Phi, psi and omega in degrees: 000146180234124180237137175263128181269186186291342179270359182089359179279147177267136178250118182253126177234125179292336179202166180305141184294138179240347177225104191243136171248128181251130187253008171206151196298313185293332175292320176300318177300320178297317180299321176296315181301324181279001175084028186259042181301313182288331185279330182280120183248341182219139179220170177270168179289347179268358183278085187272347176243138357283154178303135177103335183297324181297333178277340183262333184256170173277126177275120188259020181108203178258187180288331182255352181227057180293133177273098188297326179293328178290319177298314181300323182294340180278349180051056182288154170253359174202133175241130183251119184237174179223137186298323181276324185279326186244145183282157178298323180297318178297315181300316181297322177294319182290334178296340177285346183262314185198167174303136181241125174258123181251124177261157168216111189244109180244315183258168174300319181295323176303317182294319179296319178295320177302312179298316179299316180297315179299319178301317180293319185285344184240011180058039175237038186302317183296315179295321179296317179296320178297320178297316179300318178298315180297316179299315180294323177295314179300316181297315181296317180297317180292319182298323180298329182279324195236006185296332186261008182229056182288132172268142175278126187225160164239133182249114185263132178249349184205159184240327183238083005277170173298128180225138178247161171278124181265198180282172181055039173229158177293330176300315179299319177301313182289329174299315178298315180297325180282359177090030179243153173250117182284120182278352177294120184295149181302320186289348181282348180094189189281319182222073186285152173264149185226151168269146182306323181292331175290321183292323185296342180276352192270335173053057175289153172293319185222140173252125180255118179253114189278154178282349181206151000284335174275131184276077177297136181231136179305318184290341183256329194237000181294308186298313181296317180294320180293329176296322179286324183237072186294339184254009184251151171281136181253123178235133173265120189239153173288136183286327188303316181299336181264342189241334185279133183260198179069233183273346189299327178303342174304321179279337187295325186295322176296323178292317178299321178301317179295319180298321182294340182267355181280000000 
C-alpha cells in the first residue's frame, strides 16, 4: 500500500503495520481508540492517554528528543510523526529505521484525512470510517446550536511573552467549531507574541487562558489578565479539547457545551 503524508512524501507498506511507534500524544490516543493495543510498541513520555500505556509500552523519549536507538531496538514497521510536534531532523533520522508517516493537522478535513490514512495503514478502515461519521455528526449537531452566536475571543497559550493562537492552526479550527471568532489577525502568524498595551486595544468578549503549554491558573493569573481586559470575561480552559486531534474531538463537544453555559 502507498499513502502520501502531509509533507508530500509517499509511505510504502507491504502490509498493514504490526509494530508501530507513535511520536505524539493525540495520535497515540487515536491508535488506542482504533483498538491497536497489541500493535503499538513505542510511545513518548507525553502520551498520557490511555492511562497505563506508558507502563506497558517502551517510552522512546519526548516529542523533541526521540531516542532513535531505542526506536530502532523496537524494530517498528511504521513510525507516526507530526510536523509541528517533531523536528525535521528527527524525522530524517527515523526514516533510516522504518517508513515514517508525517501528519500536519490544521483543518477539520486534515484530521479526517489523518484518521482515514491511519485506518488504511493499520487495517482498521472500518473503525476509522465509523469514527469519522461520529465526529461529523457531533460537529453538525453542535453547529446547529451555536453557529449564529460567535463570541469574539483571544486564546492564550503563553504568558512570558503573552502569546495567542493565530489562524491556520488546529486551535483556530476548533475555536470556530466551538462558536468563537478568533481576534488574532491573520497577518500576525500562527502563534504571535504581544505587548500588554497591544492586547488592551483588542476588546474581546472572552479571554481564554489555556492549561497548556503554559499552565495558566485562576489563583495566579486572573487579576493581571483582568487588568489588561477590564471589559472581557476571563475563562481558564483545558487545552486538550482545542489542540488534540484524532478521536479526541469526540470529547471536546461536551466540553464546549459547558463553556457556552458559563
